[in-house]
KOLGUBA-376303 format. One record per residue (C-alpha): residue number from 1; x, y, z. Coordinates in nm, 3 decimals, always signed. Layout:
<sites>
<k->NUM | x->X | y->Y | z->Z>
...
</sites>
This chain:
<sites>
<k->1 | x->-2.779 | y->-0.286 | z->+0.478>
<k->2 | x->-2.774 | y->-0.300 | z->+0.099>
<k->3 | x->-2.509 | y->-0.576 | z->-0.065>
<k->4 | x->-2.492 | y->-0.505 | z->-0.418>
<k->5 | x->-2.211 | y->-0.770 | z->-0.537>
<k->6 | x->-2.306 | y->-1.147 | z->-0.525>
<k->7 | x->-2.036 | y->-1.251 | z->-0.308>
<k->8 | x->-2.091 | y->-1.002 | z->-0.026>
<k->9 | x->-2.257 | y->-1.258 | z->+0.211>
<k->10 | x->-2.050 | y->-1.547 | z->+0.175>
<k->11 | x->-1.716 | y->-1.321 | z->+0.199>
<k->12 | x->-1.889 | y->-1.154 | z->+0.535>
<k->13 | x->-1.985 | y->-1.490 | z->+0.657>
<k->14 | x->-1.627 | y->-1.600 | z->+0.623>
<k->15 | x->-1.451 | y->-1.227 | z->+0.765>
<k->16 | x->-1.710 | y->-1.272 | z->+1.093>
<k->17 | x->-1.549 | y->-1.627 | z->+1.125>
<k->18 | x->-1.169 | y->-1.525 | z->+1.062>
<k->19 | x->-1.139 | y->-1.182 | z->+1.127>
<k->20 | x->-0.845 | y->-1.068 | z->+0.913>
<k->21 | x->-0.598 | y->-0.905 | z->+0.944>
<k->22 | x->-0.502 | y->-1.119 | z->+1.293>
<k->23 | x->-0.283 | y->-0.870 | z->+1.425>
<k->24 | x->-0.261 | y->-0.881 | z->+1.818>
<k->25 | x->-0.428 | y->-0.565 | z->+1.952>
<k->26 | x->-0.238 | y->-0.349 | z->+2.169>
<k->27 | x->-0.215 | y->-0.028 | z->+2.428>
<k->28 | x->-0.101 | y->+0.303 | z->+2.200>
<k->29 | x->-0.008 | y->+0.378 | z->+1.884>
<k->30 | x->+0.087 | y->+0.115 | z->+1.642>
<k->31 | x->+0.473 | y->+0.012 | z->+1.554>
<k->32 | x->+0.652 | y->+0.180 | z->+1.334>
<k->33 | x->+0.513 | y->+0.338 | z->+1.034>
<k->34 | x->+0.385 | y->+0.228 | z->+0.677>
<k->35 | x->+0.510 | y->+0.501 | z->+0.420>
<k->36 | x->+0.184 | y->+0.401 | z->+0.175>
<k->37 | x->-0.044 | y->+0.483 | z->+0.498>
<k->38 | x->+0.086 | y->+0.857 | z->+0.506>
<k->39 | x->-0.106 | y->+1.013 | z->+0.273>
<k->40 | x->+0.186 | y->+1.325 | z->+0.215>
<k->41 | x->+0.450 | y->+1.043 | z->+0.138>
<k->42 | x->+0.190 | y->+0.866 | z->-0.096>
<k->43 | x->+0.093 | y->+1.174 | z->-0.271>
<k->44 | x->+0.434 | y->+1.297 | z->-0.336>
<k->45 | x->+0.506 | y->+0.937 | z->-0.489>
<k->46 | x->+0.214 | y->+0.958 | z->-0.704>
<k->47 | x->+0.230 | y->+1.330 | z->-0.789>
<k->48 | x->+0.636 | y->+1.374 | z->-0.773>
<k->49 | x->+0.543 | y->+1.694 | z->-0.487>
<k->50 | x->+0.258 | y->+1.794 | z->-0.237>
<k->51 | x->+0.023 | y->+2.064 | z->-0.234>
<k->52 | x->+0.062 | y->+2.369 | z->-0.062>
<k->53 | x->-0.097 | y->+2.326 | z->+0.316>
<k->54 | x->-0.316 | y->+2.360 | z->+0.427>
<k->55 | x->-0.386 | y->+1.985 | z->+0.316>
<k->56 | x->-0.684 | y->+1.883 | z->+0.524>
<k->57 | x->-0.669 | y->+1.492 | z->+0.370>
<k->58 | x->-1.044 | y->+1.315 | z->+0.357>
<k->59 | x->-0.902 | y->+0.951 | z->+0.344>
<k->60 | x->-1.125 | y->+0.629 | z->+0.282>
<k->61 | x->-0.985 | y->+0.304 | z->+0.435>
<k->62 | x->-1.200 | y->+0.071 | z->+0.186>
<k->63 | x->-1.236 | y->-0.246 | z->+0.332>
<k->64 | x->-1.056 | y->-0.195 | z->+0.683>
<k->65 | x->-1.053 | y->-0.547 | z->+0.807>
<k->66 | x->-0.953 | y->-0.558 | z->+1.166>
<k->67 | x->-0.851 | y->-0.171 | z->+1.135>
<k->68 | x->-0.468 | y->-0.227 | z->+1.123>
<k->69 | x->-0.455 | y->+0.050 | z->+0.790>
<k->70 | x->-0.710 | y->+0.223 | z->+0.971>
<k->71 | x->-0.508 | y->+0.225 | z->+1.266>
<k->72 | x->-0.196 | y->+0.342 | z->+1.083>
<k->73 | x->-0.424 | y->+0.579 | z->+0.868>
<k->74 | x->-0.501 | y->+0.754 | z->+1.181>
<k->75 | x->-0.219 | y->+0.787 | z->+1.353>
<k->76 | x->+0.027 | y->+0.902 | z->+1.006>
<k->77 | x->-0.239 | y->+1.180 | z->+0.910>
<k->78 | x->-0.295 | y->+1.392 | z->+1.212>
<k->79 | x->-0.618 | y->+1.628 | z->+1.198>
<k->80 | x->-0.748 | y->+1.391 | z->+0.835>
<k->81 | x->-1.096 | y->+1.280 | z->+0.824>
<k->82 | x->-1.107 | y->+0.929 | z->+0.808>
<k->83 | x->-1.389 | y->+0.693 | z->+0.720>
<k->84 | x->-1.307 | y->+0.324 | z->+0.740>
<k->85 | x->-1.556 | y->+0.066 | z->+0.614>
<k->86 | x->-1.654 | y->-0.317 | z->+0.600>
<k->87 | x->-1.863 | y->-0.630 | z->+0.505>
<k->88 | x->-1.776 | y->-0.804 | z->+0.848>
<k->89 | x->-1.942 | y->-0.717 | z->+1.173>
<k->90 | x->-1.709 | y->-0.946 | z->+1.351>
<k->91 | x->-1.397 | y->-0.748 | z->+1.178>
<k->92 | x->-1.533 | y->-0.450 | z->+1.213>
<k->93 | x->-1.555 | y->-0.502 | z->+1.629>
<k->94 | x->-1.225 | y->-0.583 | z->+1.636>
<k->95 | x->-1.100 | y->-0.267 | z->+1.447>
<k->96 | x->-1.348 | y->-0.036 | z->+1.696>
<k->97 | x->-1.167 | y->-0.201 | z->+1.980>
<k->98 | x->-0.826 | y->-0.175 | z->+1.840>
<k->99 | x->-0.874 | y->+0.213 | z->+1.745>
<k->100 | x->-1.004 | y->+0.284 | z->+2.055>
<k->101 | x->-0.723 | y->+0.120 | z->+2.234>
<k->102 | x->-0.473 | y->+0.327 | z->+2.037>
<k->103 | x->-0.598 | y->+0.666 | z->+2.069>
<k->104 | x->-0.692 | y->+0.673 | z->+1.702>
<k->105 | x->-0.978 | y->+0.885 | z->+1.704>
<k->106 | x->-0.766 | y->+1.184 | z->+1.910>
<k->107 | x->-0.513 | y->+1.213 | z->+1.612>
<k->108 | x->-0.804 | y->+1.315 | z->+1.372>
<k->109 | x->-1.036 | y->+1.540 | z->+1.330>
<k->110 | x->-1.320 | y->+1.250 | z->+1.239>
<k->111 | x->-1.321 | y->+0.867 | z->+1.279>
<k->112 | x->-1.613 | y->+0.674 | z->+1.137>
<k->113 | x->-1.595 | y->+0.307 | z->+1.111>
<k->114 | x->-1.879 | y->+0.145 | z->+0.965>
<k->115 | x->-2.013 | y->-0.154 | z->+0.799>
<k->116 | x->-2.110 | y->-0.054 | z->+0.453>
<k->117 | x->-2.021 | y->-0.224 | z->+0.105>
<k->118 | x->-1.721 | y->-0.009 | z->-0.055>
<k->119 | x->-1.952 | y->-0.038 | z->-0.324>
<k->120 | x->-2.247 | y->+0.161 | z->-0.213>
<k->121 | x->-2.066 | y->+0.485 | z->-0.089>
<k->122 | x->-2.234 | y->+0.759 | z->-0.335>
<k->123 | x->-2.234 | y->+1.054 | z->-0.180>
<k->124 | x->-1.941 | y->+1.009 | z->+0.105>
<k->125 | x->-1.706 | y->+1.131 | z->-0.158>
<k->126 | x->-1.484 | y->+1.319 | z->-0.277>
<k->127 | x->-1.167 | y->+1.173 | z->-0.112>
<k->128 | x->-0.810 | y->+1.304 | z->-0.166>
<k->129 | x->-0.707 | y->+0.932 | z->-0.075>
<k->130 | x->-0.835 | y->+0.630 | z->-0.058>
<k->131 | x->-0.681 | y->+0.277 | z->+0.075>
<k->132 | x->-0.819 | y->-0.110 | z->-0.059>
<k->133 | x->-0.566 | y->-0.323 | z->+0.059>
<k->134 | x->-0.670 | y->-0.682 | z->-0.073>
<k->135 | x->-1.056 | y->-0.615 | z->-0.094>
<k->136 | x->-1.112 | y->-0.574 | z->-0.506>
<k->137 | x->-1.010 | y->-0.944 | z->-0.550>
<k->138 | x->-1.284 | y->-1.066 | z->-0.287>
<k->139 | x->-1.555 | y->-0.889 | z->-0.497>
<k->140 | x->-1.712 | y->-1.117 | z->-0.761>
<k->141 | x->-1.694 | y->-0.848 | z->-0.991>
<k->142 | x->-1.383 | y->-0.682 | z->-0.905>
<k->143 | x->-1.441 | y->-0.430 | z->-1.189>
<k->144 | x->-1.753 | y->-0.255 | z->-1.015>
<k->145 | x->-1.525 | y->-0.164 | z->-0.714>
<k->146 | x->-1.270 | y->-0.041 | z->-0.908>
<k->147 | x->-1.510 | y->+0.213 | z->-1.047>
<k->148 | x->-1.671 | y->+0.221 | z->-0.744>
<k->149 | x->-1.383 | y->+0.366 | z->-0.577>
<k->150 | x->-1.261 | y->+0.539 | z->-0.884>
<k->151 | x->-1.636 | y->+0.790 | z->-0.869>
<k->152 | x->-1.528 | y->+0.902 | z->-0.476>
<k->153 | x->-1.189 | y->+0.997 | z->-0.574>
<k->154 | x->-1.150 | y->+1.414 | z->-0.646>
<k->155 | x->-0.985 | y->+1.516 | z->-0.959>
<k->156 | x->-0.616 | y->+1.452 | z->-0.893>
<k->157 | x->-0.672 | y->+1.182 | z->-0.564>
<k->158 | x->-0.521 | y->+0.860 | z->-0.536>
<k->159 | x->-0.608 | y->+0.509 | z->-0.467>
<k->160 | x->-0.390 | y->+0.274 | z->-0.348>
<k->161 | x->-0.449 | y->-0.076 | z->-0.435>
<k->162 | x->-0.276 | y->-0.445 | z->-0.351>
<k->163 | x->-0.434 | y->-0.755 | z->-0.548>
<k->164 | x->-0.290 | y->-1.064 | z->-0.582>
<k->165 | x->-0.051 | y->-1.184 | z->-0.899>
<k->166 | x->-0.053 | y->-1.510 | z->-1.063>
<k->167 | x->+0.239 | y->-1.589 | z->-1.093>
<k->168 | x->+0.377 | y->-1.583 | z->-0.702>
<k->169 | x->+0.028 | y->-1.788 | z->-0.617>
<k->170 | x->+0.076 | y->-2.062 | z->-0.785>
<k->171 | x->+0.123 | y->-2.301 | z->-0.514>
<k->172 | x->-0.136 | y->-2.125 | z->-0.323>
<k->173 | x->-0.376 | y->-2.149 | z->-0.627>
<k->174 | x->-0.326 | y->-2.556 | z->-0.636>
<k->175 | x->-0.384 | y->-2.595 | z->-0.241>
<k->176 | x->-0.682 | y->-2.447 | z->-0.253>
<k->177 | x->-0.818 | y->-2.630 | z->-0.519>
<k->178 | x->-0.730 | y->-2.958 | z->-0.339>
<k->179 | x->-0.871 | y->-2.844 | z->-0.032>
<k->180 | x->-1.190 | y->-2.762 | z->-0.244>
<k->181 | x->-1.173 | y->-3.096 | z->-0.414>
<k->182 | x->-1.172 | y->-3.235 | z->-0.058>
<k->183 | x->-1.471 | y->-3.025 | z->+0.053>
<k->184 | x->-1.292 | y->-2.941 | z->+0.384>
<k->185 | x->-1.526 | y->-2.628 | z->+0.382>
<k->186 | x->-1.446 | y->-2.267 | z->+0.503>
<k->187 | x->-1.455 | y->-2.329 | z->+0.856>
<k->188 | x->-1.315 | y->-2.443 | z->+1.184>
<k->189 | x->-1.258 | y->-2.817 | z->+1.010>
<k->190 | x->-1.118 | y->-2.631 | z->+0.654>
<k->191 | x->-0.906 | y->-2.479 | z->+0.902>
<k->192 | x->-0.786 | y->-2.802 | z->+1.082>
<k->193 | x->-0.799 | y->-2.990 | z->+0.763>
<k->194 | x->-0.594 | y->-2.735 | z->+0.584>
<k->195 | x->-0.296 | y->-2.714 | z->+0.807>
<k->196 | x->-0.300 | y->-3.151 | z->+0.850>
<k->197 | x->-0.268 | y->-3.148 | z->+0.457>
<k->198 | x->+0.027 | y->-2.872 | z->+0.429>
<k->199 | x->+0.193 | y->-3.093 | z->+0.740>
<k->200 | x->+0.112 | y->-3.437 | z->+0.609>
<k->201 | x->+0.244 | y->-3.366 | z->+0.238>
<k->202 | x->+0.613 | y->-3.551 | z->+0.178>
<k->203 | x->+0.867 | y->-3.324 | z->+0.301>
<k->204 | x->+1.006 | y->-3.291 | z->-0.069>
<k->205 | x->+0.647 | y->-3.177 | z->-0.211>
<k->206 | x->+0.623 | y->-2.902 | z->-0.401>
<k->207 | x->+0.354 | y->-2.727 | z->-0.226>
<k->208 | x->+0.460 | y->-2.790 | z->+0.124>
<k->209 | x->+0.820 | y->-2.644 | z->+0.092>
<k->210 | x->+0.657 | y->-2.328 | z->-0.075>
<k->211 | x->+0.448 | y->-2.322 | z->+0.210>
<k->212 | x->+0.722 | y->-2.373 | z->+0.488>
<k->213 | x->+0.980 | y->-2.168 | z->+0.339>
<k->214 | x->+0.760 | y->-1.859 | z->+0.226>
<k->215 | x->+0.427 | y->-1.817 | z->+0.438>
<k->216 | x->+0.463 | y->-2.013 | z->+0.758>
<k->217 | x->+0.535 | y->-1.747 | z->+1.008>
<k->218 | x->+0.248 | y->-1.500 | z->+0.814>
<k->219 | x->+0.007 | y->-1.793 | z->+0.850>
<k->220 | x->+0.072 | y->-1.894 | z->+1.213>
<k->221 | x->-0.255 | y->-1.721 | z->+1.317>
<k->222 | x->-0.578 | y->-1.854 | z->+1.196>
<k->223 | x->-0.716 | y->-1.583 | z->+1.017>
<k->224 | x->-0.432 | y->-1.552 | z->+0.848>
<k->225 | x->-0.435 | y->-1.922 | z->+0.705>
<k->226 | x->-0.767 | y->-1.922 | z->+0.633>
<k->227 | x->-0.751 | y->-1.608 | z->+0.474>
<k->228 | x->-0.487 | y->-1.753 | z->+0.262>
<k->229 | x->-0.630 | y->-2.109 | z->+0.213>
<k->230 | x->-0.971 | y->-2.109 | z->+0.244>
<k->231 | x->-1.136 | y->-1.830 | z->+0.086>
<k->232 | x->-1.449 | y->-1.866 | z->-0.039>
<k->233 | x->-1.399 | y->-1.623 | z->-0.374>
<k->234 | x->-1.073 | y->-1.480 | z->-0.516>
<k->235 | x->-0.910 | y->-1.317 | z->-0.830>
<k->236 | x->-0.573 | y->-1.245 | z->-0.924>
<k->237 | x->-0.408 | y->-1.116 | z->-1.241>
<k->238 | x->-0.104 | y->-1.089 | z->-1.423>
<k->239 | x->+0.014 | y->-0.781 | z->-1.555>
<k->240 | x->-0.154 | y->-0.721 | z->-1.903>
<k->241 | x->-0.483 | y->-0.803 | z->-1.709>
<k->242 | x->-0.381 | y->-0.532 | z->-1.446>
<k->243 | x->-0.315 | y->-0.283 | z->-1.699>
<k->244 | x->-0.650 | y->-0.326 | z->-1.880>
<k->245 | x->-0.820 | y->-0.362 | z->-1.526>
<k->246 | x->-0.696 | y->-0.025 | z->-1.436>
<k->247 | x->-0.738 | y->+0.123 | z->-1.774>
<k->248 | x->-1.127 | y->+0.000 | z->-1.760>
<k->249 | x->-1.173 | y->+0.226 | z->-1.498>
<k->250 | x->-1.007 | y->+0.582 | z->-1.658>
<k->251 | x->-0.784 | y->+0.568 | z->-1.421>
<k->252 | x->-0.401 | y->+0.634 | z->-1.457>
<k->253 | x->-0.155 | y->+0.399 | z->-1.322>
<k->254 | x->+0.089 | y->+0.671 | z->-1.091>
<k->255 | x->+0.350 | y->+0.367 | z->-0.998>
<k->256 | x->+0.377 | y->+0.084 | z->-0.794>
<k->257 | x->+0.429 | y->+0.159 | z->-0.428>
<k->258 | x->+0.730 | y->-0.114 | z->-0.377>
<k->259 | x->+0.915 | y->-0.013 | z->-0.641>
<k->260 | x->+1.210 | y->-0.166 | z->-0.606>
<k->261 | x->+1.061 | y->-0.511 | z->-0.643>
<k->262 | x->+1.044 | y->-0.420 | z->-1.039>
<k->263 | x->+1.365 | y->-0.283 | z->-1.073>
<k->264 | x->+1.585 | y->-0.535 | z->-1.286>
<k->265 | x->+1.900 | y->-0.467 | z->-1.114>
<k->266 | x->+1.793 | y->-0.705 | z->-0.824>
<k->267 | x->+1.796 | y->-1.004 | z->-1.096>
<k->268 | x->+2.013 | y->-0.903 | z->-1.361>
<k->269 | x->+2.374 | y->-0.741 | z->-1.378>
<k->270 | x->+2.633 | y->-0.646 | z->-1.651>
<k->271 | x->+2.513 | y->-0.628 | z->-2.065>
<k->272 | x->+2.166 | y->-0.795 | z->-1.960>
<k->273 | x->+2.078 | y->-0.522 | z->-1.699>
<k->274 | x->+2.186 | y->-0.263 | z->-1.973>
<k->275 | x->+1.914 | y->-0.414 | z->-2.249>
<k->276 | x->+1.652 | y->-0.471 | z->-1.987>
<k->277 | x->+1.711 | y->-0.058 | z->-1.860>
<k->278 | x->+1.675 | y->+0.008 | z->-2.245>
<k->279 | x->+1.312 | y->-0.152 | z->-2.257>
<k->280 | x->+1.034 | y->+0.062 | z->-2.233>
<k->281 | x->+0.899 | y->+0.075 | z->-1.900>
<k->282 | x->+0.600 | y->-0.143 | z->-1.954>
<k->283 | x->+0.844 | y->-0.426 | z->-2.114>
<k->284 | x->+1.055 | y->-0.363 | z->-1.841>
<k->285 | x->+0.779 | y->-0.436 | z->-1.547>
<k->286 | x->+0.705 | y->-0.727 | z->-1.735>
<k->287 | x->+1.052 | y->-0.868 | z->-1.787>
<k->288 | x->+1.040 | y->-0.865 | z->-1.424>
<k->289 | x->+0.687 | y->-1.058 | z->-1.381>
<k->290 | x->+0.877 | y->-1.295 | z->-1.604>
<k->291 | x->+1.226 | y->-1.334 | z->-1.408>
<k->292 | x->+1.046 | y->-1.376 | z->-1.062>
<k->293 | x->+0.800 | y->-1.610 | z->-1.024>
<k->294 | x->+0.807 | y->-1.531 | z->-0.668>
<k->295 | x->+0.568 | y->-1.219 | z->-0.685>
<k->296 | x->+0.267 | y->-1.264 | z->-0.531>
<k->297 | x->+0.055 | y->-0.962 | z->-0.559>
<k->298 | x->+0.068 | y->-0.581 | z->-0.723>
<k->299 | x->+0.041 | y->-0.263 | z->-0.507>
<k->300 | x->-0.001 | y->+0.041 | z->-0.727>
<k->301 | x->-0.096 | y->+0.402 | z->-0.711>
<k->302 | x->-0.347 | y->+0.489 | z->-0.920>
<k->303 | x->-0.463 | y->+0.879 | z->-0.978>
<k->304 | x->-0.840 | y->+1.042 | z->-1.109>
<k->305 | x->-0.670 | y->+1.248 | z->-1.406>
<k->306 | x->-0.289 | y->+1.220 | z->-1.532>
<k->307 | x->+0.000 | y->+1.342 | z->-1.260>
<k->308 | x->+0.151 | y->+1.627 | z->-1.395>
<k->309 | x->+0.508 | y->+1.593 | z->-1.243>
<k->310 | x->+0.744 | y->+1.840 | z->-1.190>
<k->311 | x->+1.118 | y->+1.874 | z->-1.362>
<k->312 | x->+1.299 | y->+1.793 | z->-1.118>
<k->313 | x->+1.572 | y->+1.814 | z->-1.266>
<k->314 | x->+1.543 | y->+2.122 | z->-1.365>
<k->315 | x->+1.784 | y->+2.318 | z->-1.112>
<k->316 | x->+1.569 | y->+2.642 | z->-1.131>
<k->317 | x->+1.242 | y->+2.446 | z->-1.115>
<k->318 | x->+1.342 | y->+2.262 | z->-0.775>
<k->319 | x->+1.495 | y->+2.577 | z->-0.646>
<k->320 | x->+1.199 | y->+2.758 | z->-0.685>
<k->321 | x->+1.012 | y->+2.516 | z->-0.517>
<k->322 | x->+0.936 | y->+2.433 | z->-0.097>
<k->323 | x->+1.019 | y->+2.108 | z->+0.076>
<k->324 | x->+0.907 | y->+1.934 | z->+0.393>
<k->325 | x->+1.054 | y->+1.649 | z->+0.578>
<k->326 | x->+0.897 | y->+1.297 | z->+0.486>
<k->327 | x->+0.769 | y->+1.180 | z->+0.823>
<k->328 | x->+0.811 | y->+0.865 | z->+0.807>
<k->329 | x->+1.170 | y->+0.847 | z->+0.926>
<k->330 | x->+1.316 | y->+0.637 | z->+1.207>
<k->331 | x->+1.624 | y->+0.816 | z->+1.375>
<k->332 | x->+1.574 | y->+1.170 | z->+1.263>
<k->333 | x->+1.821 | y->+1.402 | z->+1.290>
<k->334 | x->+2.049 | y->+1.191 | z->+1.313>
<k->335 | x->+2.304 | y->+1.086 | z->+0.983>
<k->336 | x->+2.223 | y->+0.713 | z->+1.042>
<k->337 | x->+1.843 | y->+0.692 | z->+1.034>
<k->338 | x->+1.590 | y->+0.404 | z->+0.912>
<k->339 | x->+1.426 | y->+0.540 | z->+0.588>
<k->340 | x->+1.083 | y->+0.501 | z->+0.413>
<k->341 | x->+1.078 | y->+0.121 | z->+0.373>
<k->342 | x->+1.238 | y->+0.083 | z->+0.732>
<k->343 | x->+1.593 | y->+0.032 | z->+0.581>
<k->344 | x->+1.907 | y->+0.176 | z->+0.656>
<k->345 | x->+2.025 | y->+0.483 | z->+0.511>
<k->346 | x->+2.323 | y->+0.698 | z->+0.595>
<k->347 | x->+2.299 | y->+1.051 | z->+0.469>
<k->348 | x->+2.581 | y->+1.299 | z->+0.426>
<k->349 | x->+2.667 | y->+1.566 | z->+0.702>
<k->350 | x->+2.582 | y->+1.853 | z->+0.437>
<k->351 | x->+2.225 | y->+1.644 | z->+0.346>
<k->352 | x->+2.159 | y->+1.687 | z->+0.705>
<k->353 | x->+2.258 | y->+2.060 | z->+0.729>
<k->354 | x->+2.028 | y->+2.139 | z->+0.412>
<k->355 | x->+1.747 | y->+1.898 | z->+0.603>
<k->356 | x->+1.775 | y->+2.097 | z->+0.918>
<k->357 | x->+1.734 | y->+2.404 | z->+0.709>
<k->358 | x->+1.413 | y->+2.304 | z->+0.531>
<k->359 | x->+1.260 | y->+2.260 | z->+0.915>
<k->360 | x->+1.355 | y->+2.551 | z->+1.045>
<k->361 | x->+1.218 | y->+2.776 | z->+0.729>
<k->362 | x->+0.914 | y->+2.603 | z->+0.595>
<k->363 | x->+0.794 | y->+2.860 | z->+0.391>
<k->364 | x->+1.127 | y->+2.868 | z->+0.220>
<k->365 | x->+1.191 | y->+2.731 | z->-0.074>
<k->366 | x->+1.487 | y->+2.568 | z->-0.111>
<k->367 | x->+1.704 | y->+2.857 | z->-0.297>
<k->368 | x->+1.613 | y->+3.093 | z->-0.048>
<k->369 | x->+1.696 | y->+2.892 | z->+0.259>
<k->370 | x->+2.011 | y->+3.012 | z->+0.475>
<k->371 | x->+2.313 | y->+2.714 | z->+0.381>
<k->372 | x->+2.665 | y->+2.742 | z->+0.287>
<k->373 | x->+2.612 | y->+2.551 | z->-0.043>
<k->374 | x->+2.626 | y->+2.685 | z->-0.391>
<k->375 | x->+2.303 | y->+2.694 | z->-0.612>
<k->376 | x->+2.413 | y->+2.440 | z->-0.779>
<k->377 | x->+2.504 | y->+2.235 | z->-0.445>
<k->378 | x->+2.194 | y->+2.260 | z->-0.293>
<k->379 | x->+2.011 | y->+2.155 | z->-0.591>
<k->380 | x->+2.258 | y->+1.849 | z->-0.608>
<k->381 | x->+2.141 | y->+1.764 | z->-0.228>
<k->382 | x->+1.813 | y->+1.810 | z->-0.287>
<k->383 | x->+1.806 | y->+1.594 | z->-0.550>
<k->384 | x->+1.981 | y->+1.304 | z->-0.389>
<k->385 | x->+1.700 | y->+1.344 | z->-0.080>
<k->386 | x->+1.440 | y->+1.351 | z->-0.278>
<k->387 | x->+1.540 | y->+1.011 | z->-0.477>
<k->388 | x->+1.555 | y->+0.856 | z->-0.145>
<k->389 | x->+1.256 | y->+0.994 | z->-0.089>
<k->390 | x->+1.367 | y->+1.194 | z->+0.265>
<k->391 | x->+1.256 | y->+1.471 | z->+0.129>
<k->392 | x->+0.925 | y->+1.554 | z->-0.010>
<k->393 | x->+0.898 | y->+1.828 | z->-0.269>
<k->394 | x->+0.598 | y->+2.092 | z->-0.299>
<k->395 | x->+0.478 | y->+2.225 | z->-0.561>
</sites>
């Protein structure tokens, strides 16, 4: 295996020692769902609609680690072709066991799990969807990694990224620097002394308080603690540098995959909220970034080519489209269910009726479904269901 990033051997050895993420193995499918790993849901979020069927998605999990994301990608995208790569043999051994025990391979047309660098996958594309969560910021040259992934996307293809943010990692970065100055290393001694540091600091110390209040549960597994505090190679971003990073790869920003974080209404109200909502979108995001120093990462979609979103505000356009139920729902077909983000969602009885009509006649456009609703009411209900991400329109 040829490794073309200078940090790769060090990072590979780190993850051989601490396979990440440290989620436990289990028999059977992974619990619940994550809509960002359901390509239909992610594609609709990025493009505003789905392409017509069939959709034999080709999926790349670039930096799959111990296979948590790979497992979901298989179970949430039946019939897809999935390639999962990582540089760590230790992490891949766990990924293979995880997907074997879950029956992931039986869900897809092809599953390959290979020890390879994402920088050297030429000839493997094009992919419809690439998932690369928590990976590029561990390369010595993240921009080279992004260009490599961009070259593997088909036109219109969607890339899901997760990168560290400066603001919410202020305490983490200071703790990392302290451990580095103390020379604890990246192995078992570093793990022991890192935990000791956060236990021995005075109770009122900001680094200790931040860890105990926010990260103690997430870092109970040794691999997760090591990934947070002992990693030998890490880069983080603010919004301005993030957008420059994306633009340099000639990719189009297609939205955050946690859009609720970037909604100023969770931080402001009244006149201040009105002023915030009047700002151009990039300025609103920058405002939220400044107001919330706890944002520890960016998660977002990029597209190869600018998404051409249909105008679902036009009743005629909407009623001429078909639609599908989002498969990332818990409790359907009841009125009370969990939505794509696993949050409670209460559907109107008439909206449930419209959803059932969609499922009963998948080849019918919304305007031709057999329902008692007028065209105006039908469009209003469909628009609401699309906004709730319960219904995914098909262009």
